[in-house]
SEKEZA-594640 format. One record per residue: residue in one letter; residue number from 1; x, y, z of N, C-alpha, C, O, CB in turn. Coordinates in pm, 1 decimal, padded with zeros to 6 digits. Glycine has a CB too. Layout:
N
{"A",NUM,{X,Y,Z},{X,Y,Z},{X,Y,Z},{X,Y,Z},{X,Y,Z}}
...
//
This chain:
153
{"M",1,{-01375.2,02096.5,00487.9},{-01349.5,01966.9,00529.7},{-01248.5,01973.3,00621.7},{-01145.3,02037.0,00600.7},{-01318.4,01879.1,00426.6}}
{"K",2,{-01279.5,01886.5,00764.2},{-01189.1,01868.6,00869.0},{-01106.4,01754.1,00855.0},{-01127.5,01642.5,00807.4},{-01253.9,01862.5,00987.8}}
{"Y",3,{-01018.9,01801.1,00901.4},{-00904.2,01660.4,00911.7},{-00842.3,01660.7,01051.9},{-00820.4,01759.3,01122.3},{-00757.5,01670.3,00790.6}}
{"T",4,{-00813.0,01503.9,01084.9},{-00688.1,01482.9,01203.3},{-00583.1,01465.5,01129.8},{-00577.3,01456.0,01007.2},{-00695.1,01354.3,01310.2}}
{"E",5,{-00476.0,01460.3,01228.8},{-00323.7,01436.8,01188.2},{-00310.7,01281.7,01256.2},{-00363.1,01245.1,01361.4},{-00198.0,01570.6,01264.2}}
{"S",6,{-00217.3,01193.8,01156.3},{-00151.2,01078.0,01181.7},{-00041.8,01101.6,01180.2},{-00032.1,01192.8,01098.0},{-00170.3,00982.5,01114.1}}
{"L",7,{00080.2,01073.4,01228.8},{00219.2,01071.0,01238.9},{00231.1,00929.8,01159.4},{00167.0,00829.3,01189.9},{00282.3,01080.8,01401.8}}
{"I",8,{00333.0,00940.0,01042.1},{00402.0,00798.0,00994.8},{00547.9,00811.8,01028.8},{00621.4,00886.0,00963.6},{00386.7,00763.8,00823.3}}
{"Q",9,{00582.1,00753.1,01112.5},{00707.0,00731.8,01153.3},{00800.6,00740.6,01051.9},{00762.9,00738.1,00934.7},{00716.8,00618.9,01213.2}}
{"R",10,{00936.4,00752.3,01085.7},{01072.7,00762.1,00982.1},{01025.4,00620.8,00935.2},{00969.8,00618.4,00825.4},{01263.8,00778.3,01058.2}}
{"V",11,{01038.0,00514.7,00995.7},{01028.2,00382.7,00973.2},{00862.1,00362.3,00936.9},{00770.8,00368.7,01019.3},{01087.3,00299.1,01106.7}}
{"K",12,{00849.8,00337.6,00799.2},{00731.8,00346.4,00729.7},{00687.5,00165.2,00720.6},{00775.7,00081.3,00702.5},{00762.6,00437.7,00568.2}}
{"N",13,{00568.8,00134.4,00733.3},{00502.8,00012.4,00705.3},{00428.2,00009.9,00583.5},{00307.6,00030.9,00570.0},{00419.4,-00020.8,00807.2}}
{"I",14,{00527.4,-00022.6,00481.6},{00464.0,-00017.1,00357.7},{00461.0,-00156.5,00291.0},{00547.1,-00244.1,00299.4},{00532.3,00083.9,00271.7}}
{"A",15,{00328.6,-00159.5,00213.8},{00259.5,-00257.6,00192.7},{00288.7,-00290.8,00005.7},{00250.8,-00212.1,-00081.1},{00101.6,-00216.4,00251.8}}
{"L",16,{00353.2,-00405.9,-00019.8},{00385.5,-00431.6,-00177.4},{00301.6,-00536.8,-00233.5},{00288.6,-00641.6,-00170.2},{00537.3,-00476.9,-00204.3}}
{"V",17,{00234.4,-00517.6,-00362.5},{00109.1,-00576.1,-00372.4},{00114.8,-00570.8,-00576.2},{00130.0,-00471.3,-00647.0},{-00034.9,-00463.0,-00266.0}}
{"A",18,{00094.3,-00732.0,-00623.4},{00138.9,-00699.2,-00741.6},{00026.6,-00806.7,-00823.6},{-00009.5,-00907.1,-00762.2},{00314.6,-00721.1,-00758.0}}
{"H",19,{-00021.0,-00783.7,-00949.7},{-00105.4,-00836.3,-01004.1},{00010.4,-00965.0,-01100.7},{00124.4,-00923.9,-01122.5},{-00204.9,-00712.5,-01081.5}}
{"D",20,{-00017.7,-01080.1,-01141.1},{00054.0,-01189.9,-01192.1},{00129.1,-01128.7,-01306.0},{00230.7,-01197.0,-01318.6},{-00036.8,-01310.7,-01233.0}}
{"N",21,{00128.5,-01046.9,-01382.3},{00164.3,-00989.3,-01472.6},{00241.5,-00907.6,-01421.4},{00341.2,-00904.5,-01493.4},{00082.7,-00949.4,-01542.7}}
{"K",22,{00255.2,-00823.4,-01318.2},{00334.3,-00758.6,-01283.4},{00421.1,-00795.9,-01153.2},{00496.0,-00709.0,-01108.8},{00275.5,-00659.2,-01284.0}}
{"K",23,{00415.6,-00898.7,-01101.6},{00520.3,-00899.6,-01034.2},{00648.1,-00924.3,-01042.7},{00720.7,-00910.2,-00944.3},{00501.0,-00942.2,-00977.1}}
{"N",24,{00702.6,-00971.6,-01181.9},{00870.3,-00924.5,-01172.4},{00865.0,-00807.0,-01182.8},{00950.7,-00754.2,-01111.9},{00977.8,-00971.2,-01277.7}}
{"D",25,{00803.3,-00734.7,-01239.2},{00847.2,-00570.1,-01226.8},{00835.5,-00541.0,-01112.4},{00939.4,-00485.0,-01077.4},{00770.8,-00462.3,-01300.3}}
{"L",26,{00740.5,-00550.2,-01003.8},{00755.8,-00551.6,-00858.0},{00892.3,-00579.4,-00796.8},{00960.0,-00511.2,-00719.9},{00667.7,-00648.0,-00806.8}}
{"I",27,{00915.8,-00708.7,-00857.0},{01076.1,-00770.7,-00755.5},{01156.3,-00709.5,-00812.5},{01232.6,-00650.9,-00735.7},{01139.4,-00939.7,-00753.2}}
{"E",28,{01184.5,-00688.4,-00961.4},{01308.3,-00609.3,-01011.0},{01283.3,-00454.5,-00930.1},{01377.0,-00422.0,-00857.3},{01310.1,-00596.9,-01206.1}}
{"W",29,{01191.5,-00378.8,-00935.4},{01179.7,-00273.1,-00855.0},{01226.7,-00289.6,-00693.9},{01282.5,-00199.3,-00631.5},{01040.7,-00237.2,-00868.6}}
{"A",30,{01196.0,-00412.7,-00642.3},{01200.6,-00390.6,-00521.9},{01375.0,-00425.2,-00466.8},{01425.9,-00391.4,-00359.9},{01077.5,-00480.2,-00459.9}}
{"Q",31,{01433.8,-00496.8,-00572.3},{01561.5,-00531.2,-00577.9},{01633.4,-00377.4,-00594.9},{01711.9,-00334.8,-00510.2},{01586.8,-00644.3,-00700.7}}
{"W",32,{01599.3,-00308.7,-00703.7},{01663.3,-00168.5,-00753.4},{01691.8,-00114.3,-00614.3},{01807.0,-00086.8,-00580.5},{01555.0,-00058.2,-00853.7}}
{"N",33,{01542.4,-00092.0,-00498.8},{01535.1,00003.0,-00404.6},{01574.8,-00098.9,-00257.3},{01518.5,-00062.4,-00154.1},{01371.9,00084.0,-00413.0}}
{"K",34,{01631.6,-00173.8,-00251.1},{01643.0,-00266.9,-00144.9},{01723.8,-00230.6,-00052.0},{01715.0,-00289.4,00055.8},{01678.7,-00383.3,-00181.2}}
{"H",35,{01824.4,-00123.4,-00068.9},{01870.0,-00075.2,00055.6},{01800.1,00037.0,00144.1},{01820.6,00066.2,00261.9},{01990.2,-00034.2,00028.9}}
{"V",36,{01686.5,00106.4,00025.8},{01589.7,00171.4,00096.3},{01459.4,00077.0,00209.5},{01424.7,00104.4,00324.4},{01523.4,00249.1,-00027.5}}
{"L",37,{01414.9,-00035.1,00119.4},{01320.8,-00118.7,00197.0},{01355.2,-00181.2,00260.6},{01276.2,-00254.5,00320.2},{01251.4,-00182.8,00155.5}}
{"Q",38,{01496.4,-00188.5,00285.3},{01560.7,-00264.9,00441.4},{01541.4,-00166.2,00554.8},{01557.9,-00218.5,00665.0},{01748.0,-00301.7,00440.4}}
{"R",39,{01514.0,-00050.2,00556.7},{01533.0,00023.0,00643.7},{01370.3,00013.6,00711.0},{01351.4,00067.8,00819.9},{01598.3,00159.5,00588.3}}
{"H",40,{01273.4,-00046.3,00651.8},{01120.5,-00014.2,00695.5},{01082.7,-00138.9,00647.6},{01133.5,-00215.1,00565.3},{01031.2,00123.7,00628.0}}
{"N",41,{00961.0,-00144.8,00731.5},{00892.0,-00232.4,00772.2},{00803.1,-00319.3,00648.4},{00701.4,-00263.7,00607.1},{00817.0,-00164.3,00872.6}}
{"I",42,{00833.4,-00427.8,00601.1},{00716.6,-00458.1,00453.3},{00623.5,-00562.5,00466.1},{00648.2,-00677.0,00504.0},{00792.8,-00507.7,00308.0}}
{"F",43,{00512.1,-00515.1,00431.3},{00400.2,-00596.0,00363.2},{00355.3,-00677.1,00261.6},{00366.1,-00617.5,00154.4},{00345.1,-00549.6,00347.8}}
{"A",44,{00316.4,-00770.9,00251.2},{00292.7,-00771.2,00113.4},{00188.1,-00895.1,00102.5},{00190.1,-00980.5,00191.1},{00435.3,-00786.9,00024.1}}
{"T",45,{00103.9,-00904.5,00002.8},{00036.7,-01029.0,-00024.9},{00098.8,-01130.0,-00040.7},{00220.2,-01123.4,-00060.5},{-00030.2,-01029.0,-00116.7}}
{"G",46,{00020.3,-01272.9,-00035.5},{00095.2,-01443.5,-00026.4},{00173.5,-01433.8,-00132.9},{00291.6,-01408.7,-00109.0},{-00010.0,-01596.3,-00045.7}}
{"T",47,{00138.9,-01447.7,-00253.5},{00242.4,-01482.6,-00350.8},{00346.0,-01388.6,-00396.2},{00448.0,-01419.6,-00457.8},{00182.7,-01521.9,-00459.4}}
{"T",48,{00309.0,-01267.3,-00358.9},{00428.1,-01167.4,-00423.2},{00488.6,-01190.5,-00269.4},{00604.5,-01220.0,-00298.6},{00382.2,-00968.7,-00491.8}}
{"G",49,{00483.2,-01194.9,-00142.3},{00574.6,-01180.4,-00028.3},{00642.1,-01301.2,-00019.6},{00745.3,-01293.0,00047.0},{00509.1,-01147.1,00101.8}}
{"R",50,{00612.8,-01431.5,-00073.9},{00687.3,-01548.6,-00075.5},{00817.7,-01508.7,-00175.5},{00935.7,-01531.1,-00148.4},{00590.4,-01678.9,-00128.8}}
{"L",51,{00761.2,-01437.3,-00310.4},{00870.2,-01418.8,-00405.7},{00968.0,-01302.6,-00355.1},{01085.5,-01303.4,-00392.0},{00809.2,-01384.7,-00550.4}}
{"M",52,{00922.2,-01209.3,-00276.2},{01009.5,-01102.0,-00224.4},{01103.6,-01122.2,-00128.0},{01210.6,-01062.6,-00140.1},{00941.8,-01009.5,-00178.1}}
{"E",53,{01084.3,-01199.9,-00027.0},{01150.5,-01232.6,00056.2},{01249.9,-01310.4,00020.2},{01364.0,-01283.2,00057.3},{01089.9,-01271.0,00134.1}}
{"A",54,{01218.6,-01441.5,-00073.2},{01340.0,-01486.6,-00096.4},{01440.2,-01405.1,-00210.5},{01557.3,-01437.8,-00229.4},{01313.7,-01623.4,-00131.9}}
{"E",55,{01387.2,-01318.6,-00266.0},{01481.9,-01226.0,-00345.2},{01560.5,-01167.7,-00303.2},{01680.4,-01190.1,-00320.0},{01443.7,-01145.4,-00402.7}}
{"L",56,{01489.8,-01035.5,-00206.8},{01563.9,-00982.1,-00101.9},{01623.8,-00979.3,00023.8},{01662.3,-00884.8,00092.6},{01536.2,-00935.6,-00092.8}}
{"E",57,{01625.3,-01131.9,00046.4},{01686.8,-01187.4,00148.6},{01616.5,-01102.5,00310.3},{01690.1,-01056.5,00397.7},{01862.5,-01165.0,00111.5}}
{"M",58,{01495.4,-01100.4,00314.6},{01467.2,-00998.9,00411.5},{01330.1,-01041.6,00469.7},{01264.5,-01111.6,00392.6},{01466.7,-00850.5,00346.9}}
{"T",59,{01252.7,-01004.9,00631.3},{01151.7,-01054.0,00629.7},{01038.0,-01003.9,00622.8},{01021.5,-00896.2,00680.2},{01153.4,-01106.0,00694.6}}
{"I",60,{00922.7,-01066.8,00549.7},{00812.8,-00992.5,00504.5},{00690.9,-01052.8,00580.5},{00668.3,-01172.5,00598.1},{00799.2,-00998.4,00346.4}}
{"T",61,{00629.6,-00964.9,00614.7},{00487.8,-00983.4,00653.0},{00387.8,-01036.4,00576.6},{00346.4,-00959.4,00489.9},{00441.2,-00879.7,00682.9}}
{"K",62,{00328.4,-01159.8,00582.2},{00284.3,-01192.5,00445.0},{00107.0,-01221.3,00496.2},{00072.7,-01270.8,00603.5},{00387.9,-01350.5,00365.7}}
{"F",63,{00016.4,-01174.7,00386.8},{-00134.8,-01206.4,00404.4},{-00137.0,-01291.4,00326.9},{-00039.6,-01348.8,00278.0},{-00242.7,-01109.8,00381.7}}
{"Q",64,{-00277.8,-01314.6,00301.1},{-00322.6,-01417.7,00192.2},{-00312.1,-01341.6,00075.9},{-00307.2,-01220.7,00052.8},{-00471.9,-01480.4,00206.8}}
{"S",65,{-00309.2,-01475.3,-00012.5},{-00307.6,-01415.6,-00207.1},{-00444.9,-01315.9,-00202.1},{-00555.0,-01313.2,-00147.1},{-00347.2,-01591.1,-00369.1}}
{"G",66,{-00365.7,-01238.1,-00294.5},{-00500.3,-01123.2,-00322.9},{-00621.4,-01212.7,-00319.4},{-00660.9,-01239.9,-00206.0},{-00498.7,-01032.4,-00492.3}}
{"P",67,{-00697.0,-01270.7,-00433.6},{-00804.8,-01329.2,-00437.4},{-00871.7,-01392.6,-00328.7},{-00993.4,-01410.3,-00324.6},{-00791.4,-01397.8,-00515.5}}
{"L",68,{-00764.5,-01437.4,-00213.1},{-00811.8,-01502.7,-00146.5},{-00851.0,-01389.4,00011.2},{-00896.9,-01421.2,00120.9},{-00713.6,-01629.5,-00147.8}}
{"G",69,{-00818.8,-01288.8,-00029.9},{-00843.9,-01199.1,00092.7},{-00748.7,-01086.7,00118.4},{-00774.8,-00989.6,00189.5},{-00842.8,-01280.6,00214.7}}
{"G",70,{-00650.7,-01104.7,00063.1},{-00529.0,-01035.2,00091.1},{-00521.7,-00887.7,00088.9},{-00472.6,-00808.5,00169.4},{-00439.0,-01078.3,00006.6}}
{"D",71,{-00594.9,-00867.6,-00045.7},{-00621.7,-00708.1,-00063.1},{-00683.7,-00632.5,00066.4},{-00643.5,-00523.6,00107.4},{-00731.3,-00684.8,-00188.9}}
{"Q",72,{-00780.0,-00702.7,00119.0},{-00897.1,-00678.9,00192.6},{-00809.0,-00665.5,00344.4},{-00829.8,-00569.8,00419.0},{-01026.5,-00813.8,00173.7}}
{"Q",73,{-00729.2,-00752.3,00371.4},{-00653.4,-00761.7,00450.1},{-00531.8,-00678.6,00476.4},{-00481.5,-00673.6,00588.7},{-00636.6,-00856.1,00437.3}}
{"I",74,{-00475.7,-00601.9,00355.3},{-00399.2,-00483.9,00380.5},{-00490.6,-00363.1,00379.2},{-00447.6,-00259.6,00430.1},{-00287.7,-00469.4,00278.8}}
{"G",75,{-00626.5,-00365.2,00320.3},{-00736.6,-00240.0,00364.6},{-00742.3,-00237.7,00459.0},{-00704.3,-00130.9,00506.9},{-00864.3,-00229.3,00336.0}}
{"S",76,{-00788.8,-00340.5,00556.4},{-00814.6,-00292.6,00704.7},{-00692.2,-00277.6,00807.1},{-00721.8,-00216.0,00909.6},{-00911.1,-00394.7,00770.0}}
{"H",77,{-00550.5,-00326.2,00797.0},{-00447.3,-00271.2,00811.2},{-00440.4,-00082.8,00796.4},{-00397.8,-00001.9,00878.8},{-00372.2,-00351.2,00716.1}}
{"I",78,{-00504.5,-00057.3,00649.0},{-00465.3,00084.2,00646.0},{-00582.9,00162.4,00725.1},{-00551.7,00276.2,00760.1},{-00446.0,00138.3,00486.6}}
{"T",79,{-00694.8,00125.0,00754.0},{-00762.3,00172.6,00850.7},{-00740.5,00156.5,00959.9},{-00760.6,00255.4,01030.4},{-00851.8,00153.0,00846.4}}
{"E",80,{-00701.8,00059.3,01013.3},{-00636.7,00062.7,01169.7},{-00505.7,00146.1,01191.2},{-00449.9,00149.8,01300.9},{-00595.0,-00091.6,01217.7}}
{"G",81,{-00448.2,00229.1,01053.9},{-00322.8,00263.3,01077.2},{-00172.9,00190.8,01119.3},{-00085.7,00230.7,01196.6},{-00350.8,00332.5,01150.5}}
{"K",82,{-00181.1,00064.3,01033.1},{-00090.9,-00005.4,01058.9},{-00007.7,-00017.3,00897.6},{00099.4,-00076.2,00883.0},{-00152.0,-00135.9,01133.2}}
{"I",83,{-00068.7,00038.3,00807.9},{00007.7,00019.6,00719.9},{00002.2,00202.1,00677.1},{-00089.4,00277.7,00709.3},{-00044.2,-00111.6,00612.2}}
{"D",84,{00129.3,00241.1,00596.4},{00154.9,00376.9,00580.9},{00174.3,00417.0,00444.0},{00184.5,00535.9,00413.4},{00263.6,00413.6,00655.5}}
{"F",85,{00180.7,00309.5,00348.0},{00233.6,00348.1,00231.5},{00207.9,00209.3,00133.4},{00249.8,00100.9,00174.0},{00393.9,00397.4,00255.5}}
{"L",86,{00132.1,00219.9,-00006.1},{00097.7,00129.6,-00096.8},{00143.3,00151.3,-00213.1},{00123.1,00236.3,-00299.8},{-00019.2,00114.0,-00105.0}}
{"I",87,{00250.1,00003.5,-00195.1},{00294.7,-00009.1,-00379.2},{00212.4,-00117.8,-00409.7},{00200.8,-00227.6,-00355.3},{00478.8,-00053.6,-00432.9}}
{"F",88,{00152.9,-00063.6,-00514.3},{00059.7,-00188.6,-00589.9},{00074.5,-00167.0,-00759.4},{00009.7,-00087.6,-00827.6},{-00134.0,-00172.7,-00540.3}}
{"F",89,{00174.0,-00257.2,-00803.2},{00172.3,-00261.4,-00937.5},{00033.8,-00376.7,-01023.7},{00041.0,-00498.3,-01041.4},{00334.4,-00309.1,-00965.0}}
{"W",90,{-00056.7,-00301.7,-01053.9},{-00148.2,-00356.0,-01075.4},{-00175.2,-00356.8,-01217.5},{-00172.4,-00241.4,-01260.3},{-00230.4,-00314.1,-01002.6}}
{"D",91,{-00203.0,-00452.1,-01317.3},{-00208.3,-00461.0,-01445.4},{-00351.9,-00445.3,-01530.9},{-00441.0,-00527.6,-01552.3},{-00149.9,-00579.0,-01464.0}}
{"P",92,{-00338.4,-00320.7,-01566.4},{-00490.4,-00260.5,-01639.3},{-00591.4,-00291.0,-01734.9},{-00711.0,-00268.2,-01753.5},{-00475.5,-00168.2,-01691.5}}
{"L",93,{-00462.1,-00373.6,-01807.9},{-00511.2,-00427.0,-01912.2},{-00565.0,-00575.4,-01902.5},{-00636.1,-00615.1,-01994.8},{-00416.7,-00412.7,-02002.4}}
{"E",94,{-00533.2,-00668.8,-01786.3},{-00566.8,-00801.8,-01746.4},{-00690.0,-00782.6,-01668.4},{-00686.7,-00686.4,-01591.7},{-00454.3,-00874.4,-01666.6}}
{"P",95,{-00809.6,-00860.0,-01670.8},{-00927.8,-00819.8,-01609.7},{-00864.4,-00930.1,-01482.6},{-00782.1,-01017.7,-01508.8},{-01098.2,-00847.5,-01704.8}}
{"Q",96,{-00909.5,-00910.5,-01370.4},{-00904.0,-00998.7,-01204.8},{-01048.1,-01010.5,-01202.4},{-01140.7,-00936.9,-01236.5},{-00833.2,-00903.3,-01037.6}}
{"P",97,{-01035.2,-01162.0,-01135.7},{-01144.3,-01219.5,-01076.6},{-01182.2,-01136.6,-00954.2},{-01291.4,-01149.2,-00898.9},{-01116.3,-01361.7,-01043.8}}
{"H",98,{-01080.6,-01044.7,-00911.1},{-01157.5,-01024.3,-00758.5},{-01097.2,-00880.1,-00794.5},{-00997.4,-00833.6,-00739.4},{-01101.1,-01128.2,-00580.6}}
{"D",99,{-01177.6,-00810.2,-00902.9},{-01146.4,-00674.4,-00895.4},{-01201.3,-00525.2,-00825.6},{-01165.7,-00407.5,-00829.5},{-01147.7,-00662.9,-00999.7}}
{"P",100,{-01327.9,-00618.8,-00749.0},{-01384.3,-00537.5,-00640.1},{-01274.9,-00555.7,-00525.2},{-01257.0,-00455.7,-00455.7},{-01541.5,-00588.8,-00594.5}}
{"D",101,{-01233.5,-00617.5,-00508.9},{-01153.9,-00618.4,-00386.8},{-01015.6,-00510.3,-00448.3},{-00974.8,-00431.1,-00363.3},{-01106.9,-00804.3,-00335.0}}
{"V",102,{-00974.3,-00507.0,-00529.7},{-00857.0,-00404.9,-00610.1},{-00904.0,-00266.3,-00558.3},{-00853.7,-00179.1,-00487.4},{-00860.8,-00408.4,-00806.4}}
{"K",103,{-01018.7,-00282.6,-00622.0},{-01091.0,-00125.3,-00631.8},{-01089.3,-00103.2,-00471.9},{-01020.1,-00011.9,-00426.7},{-01280.7,-00115.3,-00712.9}}
{"A",104,{-01157.4,-00177.7,-00394.1},{-01177.2,-00148.4,-00246.8},{-01076.9,-00105.3,-00205.9},{-01073.7,00013.0,-00172.3},{-01212.7,-00245.8,-00163.2}}
{"L",105,{-00935.9,-00205.1,-00192.6},{-00812.1,-00110.1,-00148.9},{-00745.1,-00010.7,-00210.9},{-00653.3,00038.4,-00145.3},{-00718.4,-00171.6,-00125.2}}
{"L",106,{-00763.4,00029.6,-00310.6},{-00729.8,00163.0,-00373.4},{-00829.0,00254.9,-00297.6},{-00776.2,00362.8,-00270.7},{-00749.7,00167.6,-00545.0}}
{"R",107,{-00921.6,00246.9,-00267.0},{-01017.1,00337.4,-00276.3},{-01016.3,00404.2,-00095.2},{-01042.3,00517.1,-00053.7},{-01171.0,00251.8,-00341.8}}
{"I",108,{-00967.4,00255.8,-00008.3},{-00949.1,00268.2,00104.1},{-00793.4,00339.3,00123.6},{-00736.9,00342.0,00232.9},{-00977.7,00137.0,00161.2}}
{"A",109,{-00752.7,00378.7,00036.1},{-00583.3,00424.3,00053.1},{-00613.2,00560.0,00014.8},{-00543.0,00654.5,00051.0},{-00447.2,00342.0,-00058.5}}
{"L",110,{-00726.9,00573.5,-00065.5},{-00759.7,00718.2,-00090.6},{-00809.5,00783.8,00048.9},{-00758.5,00869.6,00120.9},{-00878.5,00730.9,-00209.8}}
{"V",111,{-00940.9,00702.3,00059.5},{-01018.3,00764.2,00194.8},{-00884.3,00783.4,00305.0},{-00883.6,00887.8,00370.2},{-01159.3,00633.5,00269.1}}
{"W",112,{-00809.9,00718.1,00319.0},{-00711.0,00736.1,00419.6},{-00569.5,00790.6,00423.0},{-00480.8,00770.0,00505.9},{-00699.8,00635.9,00458.3}}
{"N",113,{-00569.4,00867.1,00310.4},{-00499.8,00944.0,00251.1},{-00313.2,00877.0,00253.6},{-00213.9,00944.6,00280.4},{-00539.1,01089.4,00326.8}}
{"I",114,{-00316.4,00739.1,00219.3},{-00194.8,00674.3,00207.3},{-00144.6,00691.3,00102.3},{-00215.9,00675.9,00003.2},{-00193.7,00557.4,00226.1}}
{"P",115,{00010.2,00732.9,00083.6},{00090.1,00749.8,-00040.6},{00078.2,00639.4,-00119.4},{00145.0,00544.0,-00079.4},{00229.5,00773.7,-00018.3}}
{"T",116,{00012.1,00620.6,-00222.8},{-00005.6,00485.2,-00317.3},{00036.3,00505.6,-00445.8},{-00025.8,00584.5,-00517.0},{-00151.0,00433.8,-00332.4}}
{"A",117,{00144.3,00439.1,-00492.1},{00176.2,00398.1,-00578.7},{00147.2,00274.8,-00667.7},{00177.4,00161.7,-00629.5},{00251.0,00410.2,-00550.0}}
{"C",118,{00074.4,00304.0,-00814.4},{00053.7,00188.9,-00891.9},{00150.0,00147.7,-01025.7},{00119.3,00048.2,-01091.2},{-00081.2,00205.3,-00933.1}}
{"N",119,{00255.0,00220.7,-01058.5},{00342.4,00172.3,-01150.4},{00501.9,00223.7,-01092.5},{00519.3,00304.7,-01001.4},{00294.5,00232.0,-01305.0}}
{"R",120,{00590.0,00166.8,-01156.2},{00726.6,00193.8,-01116.3},{00732.2,00367.4,-01127.0},{00777.5,00424.7,-01027.9},{00843.3,00105.4,-01225.3}}
{"A",121,{00698.3,00431.7,-01215.8},{00706.2,00588.6,-01236.0},{00702.8,00636.2,-01088.5},{00778.4,00700.9,-01016.1},{00572.2,00658.3,-01332.6}}
{"T",122,{00578.5,00574.0,-01075.3},{00525.0,00695.1,-00908.8},{00579.9,00631.3,-00792.4},{00584.5,00686.7,-00682.6},{00320.9,00708.7,-00858.3}}
{"A",123,{00631.8,00486.5,-00821.5},{00655.6,00395.4,-00714.1},{00810.6,00488.7,-00702.1},{00825.1,00549.2,-00595.9},{00650.0,00197.8,-00754.8}}
{"D",124,{00920.0,00500.6,-00803.1},{01039.4,00565.1,-00819.5},{00987.1,00683.7,-00754.3},{01017.1,00667.1,-00636.0},{01099.7,00578.1,-00966.2}}
{"F",125,{00939.2,00769.9,-00762.8},{00905.7,00920.4,-00712.6},{00870.0,00928.0,-00569.8},{00905.3,01022.8,-00499.6},{00782.9,00984.3,-00791.0}}
{"L",126,{00794.5,00820.5,-00522.9},{00768.2,00827.9,-00355.5},{00901.4,00743.4,-00285.6},{00944.4,00776.1,-00175.0},{00595.8,00737.2,-00305.4}}
{"I",127,{00937.8,00673.9,-00334.5},{01048.1,00596.1,-00260.2},{01206.7,00668.7,-00257.1},{01298.2,00641.1,-00179.5},{01057.8,00445.9,-00338.4}}
{"S",128,{01206.2,00772.1,-00370.0},{01343.6,00891.6,-00352.6},{01305.4,00967.1,-00268.0},{01402.3,01010.8,-00205.9},{01391.0,00990.2,-00475.4}}
{"S",129,{01156.1,01029.3,-00211.5},{01159.3,01148.0,-00176.0},{01223.9,01175.9,-00035.4},{01223.8,01078.0,00039.2},{01034.7,01189.6,-00187.7}}
{"V",130,{01268.0,01268.6,00004.7},{01300.2,01308.2,00126.3},{01199.1,01247.7,00206.3},{01248.7,01157.2,00273.4},{01311.8,01450.3,00140.2}}
{"L",131,{01106.2,01258.3,00221.2},{00988.6,01231.3,00355.1},{00994.9,01070.2,00349.2},{00898.2,01024.9,00410.4},{00791.7,01302.3,00322.9}}
{"M",132,{01073.0,00973.8,00298.1},{01090.0,00831.7,00324.8},{01182.7,00827.2,00430.9},{01199.9,00707.3,00452.8},{01136.7,00749.6,00206.3}}
{"D",133,{01249.2,00891.2,00505.7},{01339.9,00880.6,00570.5},{01299.3,00970.9,00744.7},{01360.7,00981.4,00850.9},{01458.3,00933.3,00467.7}}
{"R",134,{01177.9,01015.1,00698.1},{01138.5,01107.1,00816.6},{01030.5,01092.6,00858.8},{00958.2,01034.7,00777.7},{01141.9,01232.0,00800.0}}
{"P",135,{00957.7,01132.3,00998.9},{00885.1,01192.1,01044.0},{00760.9,01245.1,00918.9},{00784.8,01336.2,00839.6},{00968.6,01283.0,01116.2}}
{"Y",136,{00642.6,01176.3,00921.7},{00549.1,01295.1,00801.1},{00417.1,01291.0,00899.1},{00375.2,01194.4,00962.8},{00502.3,01218.7,00586.0}}
{"R",137,{00356.0,01445.0,00891.3},{00239.2,01444.4,00946.4},{00110.0,01418.4,00820.9},{00086.5,01501.5,00733.2},{00234.0,01585.0,01028.2}}
{"R",138,{00059.6,01328.3,00831.0},{-00059.6,01261.8,00732.9},{-00172.3,01327.7,00780.7},{-00217.8,01303.4,00892.4},{-00085.7,01090.7,00740.9}}
{"L",139,{-00219.4,01406.9,00707.1},{-00395.6,01451.9,00693.3},{-00514.3,01349.5,00655.5},{-00548.6,01292.6,00551.9},{-00413.5,01562.1,00569.8}}
{"I",140,{-00554.4,01352.7,00770.2},{-00678.9,01233.9,00716.2},{-00804.9,01294.6,00701.9},{-00847.2,01331.6,00811.4},{-00710.5,01104.5,00824.6}}
{"P",141,{-00886.5,01320.5,00601.5},{-01020.0,01402.6,00623.9},{-01134.9,01303.9,00692.2},{-01156.3,01183.4,00678.9},{-01079.2,01464.4,00468.0}}
{"D",142,{-01192.4,01395.6,00762.4},{-01300.8,01348.5,00852.8},{-01437.8,01351.8,00822.1},{-01521.7,01421.2,00879.5},{-01295.1,01411.5,00960.6}}
{"Y",143,{-01459.3,01265.2,00718.6},{-01600.9,01225.3,00647.2},{-01716.6,01165.0,00778.8},{-01782.0,01064.0,00752.9},{-01563.2,01078.5,00512.6}}
{"Q",144,{-01727.7,01208.1,00864.6},{-01823.0,01186.0,00965.6},{-01902.7,01334.9,00982.4},{-01970.7,01355.7,01082.9},{-01744.1,01130.5,01106.8}}
{"I",145,{-01892.2,01411.4,00902.0},{-01964.8,01510.7,00897.3},{-02031.6,01510.1,00777.5},{-02134.4,01576.9,00766.7},{-01900.6,01616.2,00920.5}}
{"R",146,{-01983.7,01436.4,00673.3},{-02032.5,01411.4,00553.5},{-02152.0,01324.7,00573.7},{-02267.4,01345.1,00536.0},{-01932.0,01354.8,00467.3}}
{"I",147,{-02093.0,01204.1,00653.6},{-02175.9,01065.6,00645.8},{-02298.7,01084.4,00751.4},{-02389.2,01000.9,00753.6},{-02072.2,00920.3,00692.5}}
{"N",148,{-02298.6,01193.2,00835.9},{-02409.9,01232.2,00927.4},{-02478.3,01326.8,00853.8},{-02590.8,01356.6,00893.9},{-02369.1,01287.4,01064.8}}
{"Q",149,{-02438.5,01375.9,00763.1},{-02524.9,01485.4,00611.3},{-02588.5,01385.1,00525.9},{-02696.2,01424.2,00480.9},{-02396.3,01588.4,00480.2}}
{"N",150,{-02548.4,01249.7,00485.0},{-02623.0,01202.3,00397.0},{-02730.4,01109.1,00503.4},{-02844.1,01084.8,00463.0},{-02530.2,01124.4,00278.6}}
{"L",151,{-02687.6,01062.7,00633.0},{-02810.1,01028.7,00692.1},{-02924.7,01129.7,00709.9},{-03039.8,01091.1,00729.9},{-02779.3,00981.6,00810.9}}
{"Q",152,{-02895.8,01242.5,00703.4},{-03022.9,01308.4,00760.3},{-03113.3,01332.2,00639.2},{-03230.8,01367.0,00651.6},{-02991.7,01452.7,00840.9}}
{"N",153,{-03050.5,01310.8,00516.4},{-03087.4,01325.0,00400.1},{-03197.6,01227.5,00347.2},{-03238.3,01237.2,00231.4},{-02978.4,01322.7,00332.5}}
//
């Protein structure tokens, strides 16, 4: 497979998302990592963003609530190269009315090779990485060859 490179700058654009049952977990995690998060640009879906902004005393770019299209807005920003990093505390035991949107967001993050954490342990490993404060050359798979092959078949 061919790849293109995209530079993730030292200051990351980080999206924070949490299902209702995980919002408190994400807020607690963010408070614990406030000193790191303050060095980056933070984006969040509606309710999560409002809660985080109040707790962390920092400006957060807020999208719509997840069920109202916030997950899709973040996905769009990923495809446009405007989100570098996704922390999404989702609840695997609670059915979500917008589950297709959640799966689409996670798929987009995978397609665009975005560092993604879906639980606290992974978020801890990612945010404590030496790469958090350095530029990083992210490789993006070039799917166009595969798409063209599928069109020919």
